N, C-alpha and C positions, 0 to 999 in steps of 0.2 A: 797525393798530398803536396807534391811540388807544384802542380798546376794550381791547386787551391791557394797556396801561398803566393803564387805569381800574380794572381788576380788582385788588384788594388781594391781595398774596401770590402772584400768578401767576408772577412771575419767579423767586421762591424755589422754587416747585413745579417749574418747568422745570429749575432747577439740580439739585434733588434727584433728578429722574428721570434727568438726564444722568449724575450721579455714580453712581447705582445701575446704569445701563447699562454705564458704564466698569468698574465693580467686577465686574459679571457677566462682561464680556469678559475682564478680567484673570484671574478665577477659572478661566474656560474655558481660557485659554492656559496657566495654571500647571498645570491638570489634564492637558492634552495633553502638556506638557513632562514632567511626572512619569511619565505613562503610557509616553511614548517612552523615557525613561531606564530604567524598570523592564523594558520589552520588550527593549531593547538589552542590559541586563544579563543577563536570562534567556538571550538568544541567545548571548552570550559564554560563559556557563556551559555551555550545551548544546554549543557548538562546541569546547570545551577538549579533550574526548576525541578528537575528530576531528583537531584540530591536533596533539595529542600522538602520535597514531598516525602521522600523516605525518612528524613530526619523528623518531620512533623509526625509521621505515623508511629514513631517510637517515643513520643513525649507525652507526659500528662497534659491535660487540657490547660492547666494553669501556666505551663511553661511555653505555650505556643507563641504568645505575644510578648514575651520578655525582650527588652531591648538593653544592650545590644543582643542580637539573637545568638543562640548557641547551636552550631551545626551538628555537634556530636552530643547526644544527651548523656548526662552523667549516669543515669541508670535506665537503659532501654526498657520501655514498657511494652512487652510483647503481648500483654492482655488486650491491647487494642485490636490485634488481628483476630483473637478469639471473639471479641465483641462484634466483629463484622458478621460472623455466622449466627450469633445469638440475637442480635438486635433486629435483623432483617432477614428474610429468606434468600440469602445470597446464593445458595446452591440451586434454588429454583430459578433464579435469574440466569445462572450459568446454564442450566438445562435448556431454558427457553432460547438462549442465545445460540447454543449448539444446534438446536433445531433450525433456527433461522439461517445460520451460516451453512449448515449441510445442504438444505434444500436450495437455498440460493446459489450455492456453488454448482450444484448439479444443473439447475436451470440455466444459469449463465453460461457455463462451459458448453452445454449441449446446444442451446439455441444460437449462441454466437458462432460457434464452430460451423454449424450447418449453414447459417445465412452467409457467412464469409466464404465458405466453400462455394456457395451458389454464385456469388459475385465474382469470385476469382477464377473458377474453373469451368463454368458453363457459359454458353452463348445463348441469349434469347433477346427478343425485341424490347427495347426500352430499359435494358440493364443499366447502362451508364446514367440515364435520367433518374432511375430509382436510387442508384448509389449517391447521386448528387443530392436528392431529396433527403436520403438518410443522413448524409453529412450535415445538411441544413438543419436538421433537428438538434444537432449539437450546439447550435447557436441559441437555442431557446433555453432560458434558465428554468430550472425545475420549479421555482416558486411561481412561475407564470401559469403552469398547468396544475398547480396544487389544488386550487379551489374546484376547477372542473373535475378533477380526479376524485376529490372528496365527495362531491355531489353524486358522481357516478356510483362510487362504492356505497354511498348511503342508499341510493335508490335500489340497488341490488342486495341490500341488507348484509354487507360485508364488514361493516364497522364492528369493532371490538373482536375481530378475528384475525388470524394470520394471513388470510388470503390477499389483502392489499399489499402485504409485504413480500409474499411468495410468488404469487401468479405472475406479476410483471417481469420477474426474472426469466420466465420461459418465453418471453417475447424479445429478448436480445437487448444489448446495449450498443449504441452507435459507436462509442469509443472502442470497445473491445472488438466489435465487428471490423472496424477499420484496421486495427492492429493485426488481427488474424488474417485479414485479407492481404495485407502487405507481406505477411510471412508466406502465405500460400503462393503468392506470385513469385517467390524466390525458388520454388520447386519447378523443375523443367516440365513442360507440358508432355514431353516424350514419355514420361513415366505413366501418365494417364493413357496414352495411346498403346503402350505395351500392355498395360493392365486390361484394356478393352480387348486386345487380341487374345489374351488369355481367358476371356469370357467374363470379366468383372463388369458389373453395372456401376451406375453412379454412386450408390450407397456403398458398395464394396470398395470402390476406389477411395471414398471418403473414410471409411472405417478401418480398412486394412492397409491402405498405402499412405494416405496423407496424414492421418492422425498420429501415427508413430513418429513422423518427421517433424511435427510442429510441437513436440513436447516442451521445448523451452518457452515458446509463446504461450502455450496452455498453462505452464507453471506461473508465468508472470500474471496472467489474467486471474488465475486462482488466488495468487497472493493479494493482488489488488482487491479482488472481491471479498476475501477474508477480512482484510483490514477495514474496508468500507462497511461491511455488515456487522462486524464485531463492535465497531465504534458508533454505529448508527443509533442515534437516539431521537432524531427529529421525526422520522417516519412512525415509530412506535408511539411517540408522544401524540401525534395527530390521530392515529387510527386505533389505538388500544386504550381502553378505559379501566379494564380490570388489572389491578397491580399484580395478580398472580400470573399474568401473561406477559409482563414486562421483560425485556432483555436486560442484560447487566448495565449497559450504558445508561438506560433510563432508570434503572434501579438505583444507581448512584445518587440520583436526586433525592431519593427517599432517606438517605443518610444525613441530609442537611439539618432537618428538624426532627430528630428522633425523640427528644425529650421535651423540647420547648420550641415555640415559634420565635422566640426572642434571641436565641443564640445557636451557634452551629458547633457541633462537636468535630472540630477540624482534625483531631487526631484519628478518630474512627473513620471519618470520610477519606483522609489520606491513605489510611491503611487499606480500605476497600479499593481506592484507586490504584494502589501498588499492585494488589492481587489481579485487578482487571488488566493491568498493563503487561503482566508477565507473559501471557500467551503470545502477544504481538511481538515482544522482544525475542522470545524463543523462536518464533517462526522466522523472523528476519535473520537472525544469526544462523539458523540451520539452513535456510534456503537463500542465503545472500548471493552465492555464486550463480544459482539458477535465476534468481530475480534480476541481477544485473545483465546476465547474458540475454534473457528474454527481453528486457527493456531495449538493449542495444540492437538486437537482430530484428525485432519487429518494426523498427523504424527504417529498415533498409528495403527499398523496392527494387524489383528486378528491372 
């Protein structure tokens, strides 16, 4: 203490350092507060369409366009949700969607994991060239190949069936193959060598060794596939003509003109949209940890 007091200006230096530290902490807290406010404001803005959809689904048709709008209905009209099932075959749309999602998930996970395994763990002539060609297909918009694919499916009499929507899933997706390959490459090759010494072949290594290690990546691919196929309406619109084969995303279009072609029953349409959105929300909240973990890890290359 005596040495500290003997040094001229030491006490003032300590005060300046303390003030600077307090100022830095204050700026940090203010920055965090501002960031929180901006994030909360953005979340409120993004949630407004969802809140308006739920509000509209509980209103009578005459109160939908009242200005100024009422966010909370005076008397919620739960009959709109019952009308979703009575006005159109909504349960049939759900059954068709579950079929498309289940078979599409199986085909996508199986094909993409096998192809990614071949690119990541095997050595063969032209592998890198083929992988570059695979990545090059990601640059081609799907609308460019839409007409040739439609003509092909028409020639083989696949129109108005589920085959154009299901069979391509068993031929892999370039995006998911790339993600799974990146994850495969984080697994040491020594594990393959040890498995070969124990007598495992390529398929046994893929099925028994590597697949259990890439569960986060598979979960991410499964969630992406579910979201894409559950909300897909463009493909069914092109290839399916029979309304009884429509999935729920396309079936929502039939709620627009239920009683007349001159006006839309927005309350029933919004009620059907809310029911359709519930599985996606439940899946996201239940699998949020796995989803984020898979997205982060699959972008890391060894």
